[in-house]
Backbone bond lengths (Angstrom), bond angles and torsions (degrees), N, CA, C in turn:
res aa  C-N    CA-C-N  psi(-1)  N-CA   C-N-CA  omega(-1)  CA-C   N-CA-C  phi
1 X - - - 1.510 - - 1.549 107.77 -
2 X 1.353 118.76 130.21 1.481 121.74 -177.54 1.546 111.60 -74.41
3 X 1.332 116.66 163.82 1.407 122.93 -176.81 1.541 113.91 -62.90
4 X 1.383 114.41 -35.50 1.364 117.86 178.75 1.572 110.96 -60.23
5 X 1.281 117.69 -47.16 1.498 119.93 -179.80 1.525 112.23 -66.58
6 X 1.295 117.64 -35.71 1.373 121.52 175.75 1.522 111.16 -65.34
7 X 1.279 121.72 -40.03 1.455 125.50 173.43 1.428 108.96 -62.36
8 X 1.322 119.64 -42.32 1.469 121.73 -177.25 1.558 110.68 -61.61
9 X 1.329 116.46 -45.13 1.419 119.78 -177.96 1.552 110.25 -67.59
10 X 1.345 116.67 -37.00 1.429 120.14 -170.01 1.559 106.87 -74.70
11 X 1.385 118.20 -21.77 1.465 120.48 -176.00 1.584 112.66 -80.26
12 X 1.346 115.99 -22.91 1.388 118.36 -168.54 1.494 112.51 -68.70
13 X 1.345 117.23 124.08 1.501 124.02 178.67 1.502 109.49 -131.66
14 X 1.312 118.37 90.62 1.454 122.97 -178.69 1.623 110.94 -62.14
15 X 1.319 113.83 125.30 1.428 117.68 -174.84 1.619 106.75 -129.56
16 X 1.374 112.03 145.43 1.449 119.67 176.64 1.469 111.81 -134.19
17 X 1.359 119.72 136.65 1.454 124.16 178.23 1.514 107.67 -121.03
18 X 1.292 114.17 121.66 1.500 117.37 -179.99 1.566 112.78 -149.84
19 X 1.332 117.07 175.06 1.432 121.86 -179.83 1.500 108.46 -117.15
20 X 1.361 115.43 172.62 1.423 120.07 178.97 1.470 113.98 -65.77
21 X 1.315 119.29 -29.73 1.441 122.69 -179.60 1.551 110.46 -64.18
22 X 1.325 118.03 -35.69 1.473 124.41 177.78 1.558 104.86 -59.05
23 X 1.289 117.08 -49.55 1.516 119.81 -177.24 1.535 109.69 -58.59
24 X 1.361 118.00 -42.87 1.442 123.06 -173.67 1.590 107.40 -64.89
25 X 1.348 114.28 -52.74 1.494 115.39 -175.54 1.471 111.10 -66.19
26 X 1.330 120.16 -29.66 1.429 123.43 179.29 1.520 110.90 -69.11
27 X 1.272 115.74 -39.00 1.519 121.95 174.67 1.508 109.32 -58.10
28 X 1.370 114.09 -44.77 1.471 118.91 -176.40 1.586 106.84 -64.56
29 X 1.332 117.12 -38.63 1.508 120.14 -179.41 1.518 109.10 -65.67
30 X 1.304 115.78 -41.85 1.442 119.74 -177.56 1.576 111.73 -64.15
31 X 1.307 117.85 -36.87 1.413 123.96 176.26 1.542 110.65 -66.79
32 X 1.293 115.77 -40.92 1.435 122.21 -178.95 1.569 109.22 -69.14
33 X 1.407 119.05 -42.45 1.435 124.03 178.08 1.573 107.54 -62.37
34 X 1.279 119.36 -42.45 1.449 125.68 178.92 1.538 109.78 -62.77
35 X 1.273 118.42 -44.24 1.429 122.02 179.50 1.521 110.36 -59.27
36 X 1.331 116.32 -46.78 1.459 121.30 -179.61 1.513 113.44 -64.82
37 X 1.301 116.71 -38.27 1.464 120.72 176.27 1.548 110.95 -64.33
38 X 1.325 117.65 -42.95 1.424 120.59 177.94 1.500 113.28 -68.62
39 X 1.323 115.25 -40.90 1.419 121.77 176.58 1.515 114.33 -59.15
40 X 1.319 114.38 -36.22 1.517 118.22 177.22 1.534 112.98 -92.66
41 X 1.354 112.23 13.97 1.445 119.45 176.10 1.508 113.00 59.94
42 X 1.360 117.30 35.90 1.434 121.46 175.78 1.549 106.26 -90.30
43 X 1.325 119.30 59.31 1.460 122.51 -174.44 1.548 112.28 -68.35
44 X 1.243 116.83 -33.66 1.484 121.55 -178.42 1.558 106.35 -69.72
45 X 1.275 116.36 -44.60 1.500 123.02 177.38 1.436 111.43 -58.90
46 X 1.325 112.86 -51.60 1.523 121.97 179.53 1.561 109.11 -55.93
47 X 1.310 118.29 -50.09 1.441 122.26 -179.79 1.515 112.30 -61.46
48 X 1.287 118.00 -39.15 1.474 120.71 -177.32 1.572 107.14 -73.60
49 X 1.346 115.89 -32.24 1.526 116.42 172.31 1.478 113.46 -63.52
50 X 1.328 119.89 -40.28 1.437 124.03 177.94 1.536 110.14 -65.77
51 X 1.288 113.10 -37.85 1.543 116.99 176.10 1.509 108.68 -64.15
52 X 1.384 119.06 -39.88 1.429 118.09 179.71 1.479 111.96 -66.33
53 X 1.341 119.59 -38.47 1.400 119.90 176.76 1.500 116.16 -60.02
54 X 1.368 116.71 -43.61 1.445 122.01 176.86 1.486 110.64 -63.87
55 X 1.320 116.78 -43.38 1.477 121.01 179.17 1.440 113.03 -59.22
56 X 1.337 115.97 -46.30 1.486 121.35 178.06 1.524 111.21 -57.97
57 X 1.354 115.56 -43.58 1.477 120.69 -179.59 1.516 111.43 -61.83
58 X 1.322 116.69 -40.79 1.437 120.07 -179.95 1.504 110.31 -65.22
59 X 1.332 118.77 -40.68 1.403 122.16 179.40 1.472 114.36 -74.35
60 X 1.386 119.53 -37.07 1.410 119.93 -176.50 1.506 111.96 -81.81
61 X 1.292 115.62 -49.14 1.516 119.34 -179.98 1.479 111.69 -74.45
62 X 1.395 117.24 -50.27 1.403 122.95 -177.63 1.513 113.04 -71.86
63 X 1.389 117.18 -48.78 1.446 118.89 -173.51 1.534 111.19 -87.34
64 X 1.329 118.32 -52.71 1.503 119.91 -175.91 1.476 113.27 -71.54
65 X 1.333 116.84 -39.86 1.501 119.09 -173.65 1.538 112.06 -93.12
66 X 1.291 121.39 -50.95 1.437 122.01 -178.99 1.494 115.84 -77.85
67 X 1.311 117.54 -40.84 1.462 119.15 -173.69 1.515 114.15 -90.63
68 X 1.370 116.71 -53.79 1.418 118.72 -175.64 1.553 113.26 -93.12
69 X 1.353 115.72 -11.03 1.530 121.22 -179.80 1.540 113.06 54.89
70 X 1.296 112.77 29.29 1.442 117.74 -179.35 1.504 112.39 -90.63
71 X 1.353 119.86 -12.10 1.441 124.14 176.66 1.422 115.17 -97.75
72 X 1.297 120.07 128.45 1.465 124.92 -175.29 1.574 106.66 -134.26
73 X 1.396 112.85 130.93 1.469 117.62 177.47 1.474 110.72 -121.17
74 X 1.346 119.87 129.38 1.471 124.63 178.39 1.536 109.05 -112.15
75 X 1.304 115.01 134.60 1.517 118.77 170.09 1.454 109.36 -121.65
76 X 1.373 118.79 118.88 1.446 123.56 -170.51 1.549 113.73 55.31
77 X 1.375 112.67 40.25 1.548 121.60 177.95 1.515 109.69 65.89
78 X 1.297 121.32 17.39 1.465 122.34 171.61 1.519 111.48 -116.62
79 X 1.205 119.49 139.31 1.501 126.33 -179.41 1.561 108.01 -57.17
80 X 1.305 114.53 124.16 1.450 119.12 178.42 1.568 112.20 -66.67
81 X 1.301 113.33 154.34 1.497 117.80 178.39 1.573 106.48 -75.51
82 X 1.299 114.40 171.04 1.459 117.29 -177.19 1.608 109.58 -65.07
83 X 1.347 113.61 -37.99 1.474 118.24 178.33 1.519 113.25 -67.10
84 X 1.345 119.06 -41.63 1.399 125.33 175.32 1.544 109.51 -58.51
85 X 1.355 110.58 -46.75 1.503 114.34 -177.36 1.527 109.29 -66.52
86 X 1.320 119.14 -35.37 1.465 118.21 177.57 1.490 112.11 -65.58
87 X 1.333 120.01 -40.29 1.425 121.75 179.58 1.537 111.26 -65.98
88 X 1.327 118.90 -45.23 1.419 119.35 178.17 1.533 111.93 -66.40
89 X 1.284 119.60 -40.90 1.516 121.65 -179.83 1.573 108.15 -71.01
90 X 1.305 115.89 -30.59 1.550 115.89 173.36 1.489 109.33 -59.73
91 X 1.321 118.38 -53.74 1.417 117.63 176.23 1.538 116.40 -56.07
92 X 1.334 111.84 -49.36 1.488 117.65 -175.67 1.452 110.81 -60.77
93 X 1.310 118.02 -42.13 1.484 124.00 -173.72 1.552 109.04 -69.95
94 X 1.361 114.58 -41.62 1.468 117.81 -177.89 1.569 107.85 -70.10
95 X 1.378 115.88 -39.89 1.448 118.46 -178.98 1.430 110.72 -61.37
96 X 1.351 119.40 -55.21 1.476 119.89 -173.87 1.554 112.17 -79.38
97 X 1.325 115.81 -33.21 1.418 119.38 176.29 1.536 113.40 -62.52
98 X 1.313 112.12 -48.72 1.442 119.63 -177.59 1.561 112.12 -63.73
99 X 1.341 113.50 -51.17 1.481 116.37 -179.90 1.581 113.03 -67.48
100 X 1.319 117.69 -36.78 1.434 121.95 178.15 1.514 109.44 -61.93
101 X 1.315 118.27 -45.51 1.486 120.52 -175.42 1.520 111.36 -75.34
102 X 1.348 117.15 -34.34 1.501 117.81 171.32 1.537 109.27 -61.54
103 X 1.331 116.23 -43.76 1.411 119.78 179.44 1.560 111.53 -57.70
104 X 1.309 115.66 -47.01 1.473 120.18 -177.87 1.579 112.51 -67.51
105 X 1.371 114.01 -44.49 1.450 116.80 179.95 1.502 113.94 -62.07
106 X 1.357 117.91 -45.96 1.400 121.53 178.95 1.492 112.71 -59.20
107 X 1.378 114.00 -36.16 1.482 117.55 -179.96 1.543 110.00 -72.99
108 X 1.276 117.62 -43.23 1.518 120.43 176.90 1.493 109.05 -60.63
109 X 1.323 121.93 -38.97 1.402 124.68 -177.61 1.582 113.76 -81.86
110 X 1.304 113.83 -10.02 1.485 117.53 -176.82 1.515 106.39 54.68
111 X 1.318 116.05 48.50 1.494 122.92 -178.75 1.530 111.92 -49.43
112 X 1.337 113.13 145.12 1.467 117.89 177.35 1.492 116.36 -60.32
113 X 1.377 112.56 -31.70 1.400 119.87 177.17 1.519 114.58 -106.35
114 X 1.409 114.23 31.99 1.478 119.33 -173.53 1.579 111.42 -55.77
115 X 1.296 116.86 -46.87 1.461 120.48 -178.29 1.541 110.59 -59.62
116 X 1.333 117.61 -35.54 1.463 117.27 -179.38 1.527 112.46 -75.34
117 X 1.366 118.03 -38.45 1.402 117.38 176.75 1.535 114.33 -65.99
118 X 1.362 115.20 -38.76 1.479 119.36 -178.51 1.548 109.39 -72.28
119 X 1.316 117.65 -36.81 1.390 120.71 179.45 1.548 112.47 -66.98
120 X 1.321 114.51 -37.27 1.469 117.97 172.62 1.483 116.27 -62.54
121 X 1.316 114.92 -47.33 1.511 120.85 -179.41 1.502 110.25 -67.53
122 X 1.301 118.39 -55.31 1.472 119.27 -178.06 1.570 110.47 -64.31
123 X 1.296 115.27 -44.58 1.477 118.01 -179.26 1.589 111.54 -59.59
124 X 1.334 115.01 -37.70 1.448 117.01 178.62 1.497 112.96 -67.91
125 X 1.414 116.58 -38.25 1.407 119.02 -179.95 1.544 109.94 -61.52
126 X 1.344 115.81 -31.32 1.489 119.94 -171.43 1.569 107.34 -81.09
127 X 1.356 115.79 -42.09 1.476 120.32 -171.47 1.556 112.10 -87.70
128 X 1.315 119.78 -24.29 1.506 121.72 -174.23 1.463 110.27 -58.14
129 X 1.344 121.62 -49.60 1.486 118.79 -178.98 1.537 112.98 -59.19
130 X 1.247 121.64 -36.96 1.436 124.77 176.82 1.571 111.18 -59.31
131 X 1.379 115.17 -44.63 1.406 119.54 178.59 1.540 109.07 -69.39
132 X 1.271 118.78 -39.97 1.455 119.17 179.59 1.398 117.89 -63.10
133 X 1.355 118.23 -16.74 1.477 123.62 176.34 1.539 109.51 -60.04
134 X 1.321 117.93 -24.11 1.483 120.69 179.76 1.475 109.92 -70.56
135 X 1.341 121.29 -12.79 1.390 124.62 -177.45 1.561 112.77 -93.70
136 X 1.277 117.99 6.07 1.483 120.42 176.09 1.397 114.14 95.84
137 X 1.408 118.44 -163.51 1.421 127.51 -174.03 1.513 112.83 -66.80
138 X 1.363 113.00 143.09 1.449 116.84 176.29 1.491 109.47 -75.77
139 X 1.300 116.82 115.19 1.528 121.55 -173.61 1.504 107.99 -109.22
140 X 1.347 118.73 -10.82 1.480 119.80 -178.77 1.481 110.23 -105.63
141 X 1.337 117.86 131.21 1.458 120.93 -179.84 1.563 104.66 -129.29
142 X 1.389 111.08 128.17 1.443 116.35 175.58 1.549 107.02 -116.69
143 X 1.292 118.82 145.05 1.464 124.24 177.31 1.464 111.76 -153.57
144 X 1.229 117.33 158.53 1.466 124.67 175.68 1.464 109.84 -154.62
145 X 1.356 117.10 144.25 1.418 121.96 175.96 1.522 106.20 -92.73
146 X 1.314 118.14 162.99 1.474 119.19 -171.92 1.495 111.47 -126.30
147 X 1.333 118.88 -1.51 1.557 118.78 -178.19 1.513 110.03 -70.34
148 X 1.376 117.66 -15.35 1.457 117.89 178.49 1.496 114.59 -74.68
149 X 1.319 116.23 -21.28 1.528 119.27 -172.34 1.502 118.20 -140.70
150 X 1.360 119.72 -15.21 1.471 120.52 -172.44 1.516 108.75 -62.61
151 X 1.321 118.77 -36.51 1.451 119.67 -177.47 1.597 108.39 -66.55
152 X 1.299 118.14 -39.42 1.453 121.89 176.13 1.523 112.60 -65.06
153 X 1.410 113.60 -35.95 1.443 119.31 177.41 1.585 110.66 -64.83
154 X 1.345 114.45 -39.99 1.441 119.13 177.11 1.514 114.33 -61.56
155 X 1.315 115.32 -40.55 1.439 122.59 176.17 1.554 110.56 -65.22
156 X 1.292 113.31 -43.76 1.580 116.41 179.34 1.552 109.11 -66.73
157 X 1.335 119.09 -34.84 1.458 117.80 174.55 1.513 113.32 -60.97
158 X 1.283 117.41 -46.30 1.472 123.60 -179.04 1.521 108.62 -62.57
159 X 1.300 119.46 -47.11 1.404 124.15 -173.22 1.546 109.16 -67.41
160 X 1.347 117.91 -43.00 1.420 123.35 -174.27 1.591 109.43 -64.33
161 X 1.361 116.15 -46.73 1.461 117.35 -179.10 1.545 111.04 -75.15
162 X 1.338 117.85 -29.93 1.428 119.46 174.86 1.501 112.35 -64.38
163 X 1.310 119.88 -39.94 1.494 123.44 175.38 1.574 108.49 -60.99
164 X 1.275 116.85 -45.29 1.486 121.19 -179.44 1.574 110.56 -60.97
165 X 1.330 112.31 -42.05 1.469 117.73 -178.83 1.542 110.17 -68.36
166 X 1.283 115.56 -40.97 1.501 119.02 179.69 1.519 110.36 -66.52
167 X 1.340 117.24 -40.66 1.423 123.40 175.16 1.487 113.45 -55.93
168 X 1.346 119.89 -45.26 1.432 124.41 176.10 1.536 115.31 -65.00
169 X 1.323 111.31 -35.61 1.553 116.36 178.59 1.493 109.24 -71.57
170 X 1.351 120.18 -38.67 1.461 123.96 -178.62 1.589 107.34 -68.88
171 X 1.362 115.42 -45.36 1.403 119.09 -179.71 1.560 114.14 -74.48
172 X 1.335 113.71 -16.22 1.443 120.96 179.66 1.559 110.35 63.00
173 X 1.298 113.74 34.14 1.518 117.95 -178.96 1.538 107.24 -139.12
174 X 1.362 111.45 126.86 1.466 117.68 172.56 1.574 111.74 -86.27
175 X 1.316 114.47 75.76 1.471 117.18 -168.83 1.504 110.30 -85.08
176 X 1.283 119.72 -0.80 1.490 120.72 171.37 1.511 109.40 -149.03
177 X 1.321 118.05 150.84 1.458 120.32 176.00 1.586 106.93 -88.52
178 X 1.298 117.99 115.71 1.428 124.92 -176.95 1.553 113.03 -56.63
179 X 1.377 113.47 -40.31 1.409 118.65 -179.45 1.483 113.93 -67.38
180 X 1.369 113.07 -35.20 1.474 115.65 178.64 1.533 111.33 -70.84
181 X 1.354 114.24 -36.52 1.495 118.43 177.06 1.530 110.54 -62.20
182 X 1.290 117.41 -43.26 1.463 123.01 177.33 1.524 111.22 -63.47
183 X 1.339 114.78 -41.27 1.449 116.81 -179.86 1.560 111.39 -62.39
184 X 1.245 118.73 -40.75 1.511 124.23 176.46 1.428 107.13 -62.51
185 X 1.333 120.80 -52.88 1.473 122.45 -178.26 1.443 116.19 -57.27
186 X 1.425 117.38 -41.63 1.420 122.29 -177.98 1.552 109.91 -74.90
187 X 1.289 116.18 -43.56 1.504 121.88 -171.23 1.474 113.12 -68.27
188 X 1.405 117.42 -34.76 1.470 119.44 -178.44 1.507 108.74 -65.20
189 X 1.305 121.03 -37.30 1.436 117.69 -178.70 1.509 109.05 -86.83
190 X 1.326 120.95 -34.95 1.420 120.75 176.32 1.501 111.92 -57.41
191 X 1.359 120.40 -36.57 1.417 123.76 -174.44 1.590 108.62 -59.70
192 X 1.325 116.83 -47.17 1.422 116.30 -179.19 1.475 117.27 -82.19
193 X 1.398 114.15 -29.27 1.478 117.70 176.23 1.525 110.09 -64.64
194 X 1.378 114.19 -39.38 1.498 117.05 178.47 1.543 111.66 -69.26
195 X 1.279 115.75 -38.71 1.538 120.74 178.74 1.567 108.41 -62.11
196 X 1.360 117.00 -41.55 1.451 120.96 179.09 1.503 109.81 -60.26
197 X 1.336 113.35 -43.48 1.518 120.49 -171.56 1.527 111.10 -67.86
198 X 1.374 118.80 -49.41 1.417 125.37 -176.31 1.464 112.68 -68.09
199 X 1.300 119.40 -23.35 1.459 121.40 -175.16 1.538 110.47 -101.00
200 X 1.339 119.05 -0.70 1.420 116.49 176.64 1.452 116.37 89.78
201 X 1.353 119.40 -4.27 1.429 122.27 178.50 1.534 108.01 -65.75
202 X 1.321 112.29 -41.48 1.476 116.31 176.29 1.562 104.38 -107.92
203 X 1.394 114.48 121.61 1.455 119.96 -172.96 1.508 112.70 -60.18
204 X 1.338 115.42 142.11 1.477 121.83 173.97 1.463 108.27 -85.86
205 X 1.377 113.87 122.10 1.461 122.86 175.33 1.447 110.77 -148.91
206 X 1.322 117.26 -165.51 1.457 122.12 -173.51 1.540 111.39 -73.22
207 X 1.316 114.85 -16.69 1.529 120.45 -178.76 1.550 112.37 -103.21
208 X 1.341 116.55 1.21 1.486 120.81 -173.30 1.537 112.36 -61.58
209 X 1.324 116.66 -47.33 1.422 116.60 -176.94 1.476 111.57 -74.22
210 X 1.335 119.52 -28.33 1.509 119.87 177.65 1.456 105.51 -69.75
211 X 1.312 120.71 -39.41 1.488 122.04 -177.21 1.537 107.91 -64.87
212 X 1.302 117.47 -46.45 1.515 123.28 -179.14 1.539 107.74 -57.64
213 X 1.294 119.18 -50.26 1.537 122.90 -174.02 1.522 110.93 -69.81
214 X 1.363 117.07 -51.30 1.460 117.60 -177.21 1.503 112.37 -66.03
215 X 1.315 117.69 -44.81 1.475 119.19 -179.79 1.519 110.08 -62.52
216 X 1.301 116.47 -42.19 1.539 120.65 -179.15 1.569 110.96 -61.67
217 X 1.231 115.17 -42.76 1.517 121.84 -177.28 1.497 114.53 -69.30
218 X 1.389 115.34 -36.69 1.397 118.37 -172.01 1.458 117.17 -106.93
219 X 1.302 122.11 -49.16 1.442 124.70 -158.25 1.569 114.62 -65.58
220 X 1.353 118.32 -46.12 1.479 120.39 177.32 1.502 109.76 -92.46
221 X 1.345 115.07 -32.94 1.452 116.97 -174.15 1.540 112.54 -64.86
222 X 1.344 118.76 -26.85 1.511 119.57 178.09 1.455 113.44 -61.92
223 X 1.262 121.98 -21.48 1.481 122.90 -178.68 1.555 113.04 -97.41
224 X 1.246 117.87 1.25 1.527 119.69 -176.41 1.490 115.49 -60.90
225 X 1.357 117.15 -44.10 1.482 118.27 176.79 1.543 112.57 -57.80
226 X 1.354 113.17 -44.85 1.481 118.94 179.04 1.514 111.48 -63.59
227 X 1.327 115.31 -42.60 1.490 121.29 178.71 1.582 110.75 -60.62
228 X 1.410 111.50 -42.34 1.402 116.96 179.56 1.545 111.52 -60.37
229 X 1.318 117.41 -38.83 1.437 121.41 179.10 1.491 111.04 -67.79
230 X 1.326 116.69 -39.96 1.492 120.68 173.61 1.503 112.59 -58.67
231 X 1.369 116.32 -45.67 1.416 122.53 177.35 1.538 110.86 -59.35
232 X 1.292 117.31 -46.51 1.479 121.16 -177.22 1.521 107.66 -63.04
233 X 1.330 120.43 -48.06 1.508 121.90 -176.73 1.563 107.90 -65.52
234 X 1.293 118.44 -41.69 1.490 119.39 179.07 1.509 112.65 -64.66
235 X 1.281 119.31 -41.61 1.429 124.73 177.86 1.558 114.72 -66.63
236 X 1.281 112.71 -27.26 1.538 116.89 178.26 1.483 108.86 -67.78
237 X 1.345 120.62 -32.47 1.418 124.68 -169.18 1.500 112.39 -106.93
238 X 1.331 118.36 -30.45 1.414 121.64 -173.77 1.523 111.88 -137.69
239 X 1.365 115.59 143.53 1.470 124.16 167.52 1.492 111.82 -75.85
240 X 1.299 116.37 170.94 1.436 121.01 -174.84 1.580 108.33 -60.32
241 X 1.330 119.73 -32.62 1.468 121.42 -179.14 1.499 111.65 -87.38
242 X 1.374 116.33 15.69 1.482 123.77 176.62 1.542 112.66 68.15
243 X 1.348 119.98 11.81 1.412 117.28 168.64 1.527 108.44 -79.34
244 X 1.317 115.89 152.93 1.469 121.01 -174.21 1.548 107.94 -77.66
245 X 1.337 109.44 148.16 1.477 117.63 179.61 1.518 106.51 -82.17
246 X 1.309 115.26 125.87 1.471 118.88 178.98 1.506 111.46 -87.77
247 X 1.309 117.08 170.48 1.445 120.91 -178.80 1.604 112.29 -67.82
248 X 1.301 114.84 -27.53 1.477 120.31 179.18 1.511 112.72 -93.23
249 X 1.320 115.41 11.25 1.475 118.56 -172.88 1.544 108.00 -123.38
250 X 1.362 115.81 135.42 1.449 121.31 176.06 1.532 108.85 -96.22
251 X 1.366 115.88 120.57 1.399 119.06 177.72 1.547 111.08 -75.70
252 X 1.346 116.13 163.02 1.463 118.66 -178.09 1.513 110.08 -91.28
253 X 1.255 118.46 125.40 1.545 123.85 -177.99 1.465 115.24 -107.47
254 X 1.333 117.44 9.72 1.446 120.06 176.16 1.465 118.78 45.30
255 X 1.342 122.05 -121.24 1.404 121.24 -172.88 1.517 112.50 -77.68
256 X 1.399 117.90 -1.25 1.461 118.54 173.14 1.533 110.57 -71.60
257 X 1.274 116.08 -14.58 1.482 122.34 179.55 1.555 109.26 -83.36
258 X 1.263 120.13 -6.99 1.479 120.78 -173.06 1.535 112.12 -63.31
259 X 1.314 114.40 -41.42 1.451 117.96 -171.25 1.545 110.66 -151.78
260 X 1.310 117.61 112.76 1.462 119.85 -177.62 1.537 109.79 -125.86
261 X 1.295 118.65 12.75 1.453 122.71 -172.54 1.547 111.60 -66.05
262 X 1.257 114.60 145.68 1.491 119.53 175.44 1.490 112.52 -65.95
263 X 1.334 115.33 138.05 1.510 118.28 177.67 1.523 107.83 -124.03
């Protein structure tokens, strides 16, 4: 990797500016989305979304804040206490973790209502900042530097997809389209990174486009092969409504049906 690219990655510092009203209306949206998922018996999708929220909290609060000290939160230009930071990161992690993993799971499953779920999630990301402007000035600022871990994330991305490719070569089965998997992994993060940027939640500066592209290509996408494996194992045992798959029943494998030709 050349020095120019290393400098690019080391300079990226994702920042968000928001107010308390944004957090409140976002929590209402999360409850509404959860209700719809449960009402339509998307129990597996809902469970995976909860898992995503918890995972994001572990990574953000445990990894970025406690271990690497790369996460900083300011309230009224003063550094937030550890408890305030925990509360804000709990909301932020559950919000983005839950919606991201619902986005991914419905795509992998080729859900019947995929367009509706994605329209709700992406549409909310775009319109929420406009509504939140009714709540006054943005007094909360979150930021994190990336030089502590983006290099490791890049390595994890390469290794995870390499394992998947080797597995398909060994099995001589193209059981998933790699390009489709990348598209899902990149688009899920790009959707909300772009929404943050155009709405002013993430400041527009000389590093904004770099932040958008690098984060979208690496951060969520690196976990897609592992998520695909979780999806496959879950679908082998359970249907979307969490009923067990019987011997006489074929479970839905979503995008895994795209390509199964011998190679």
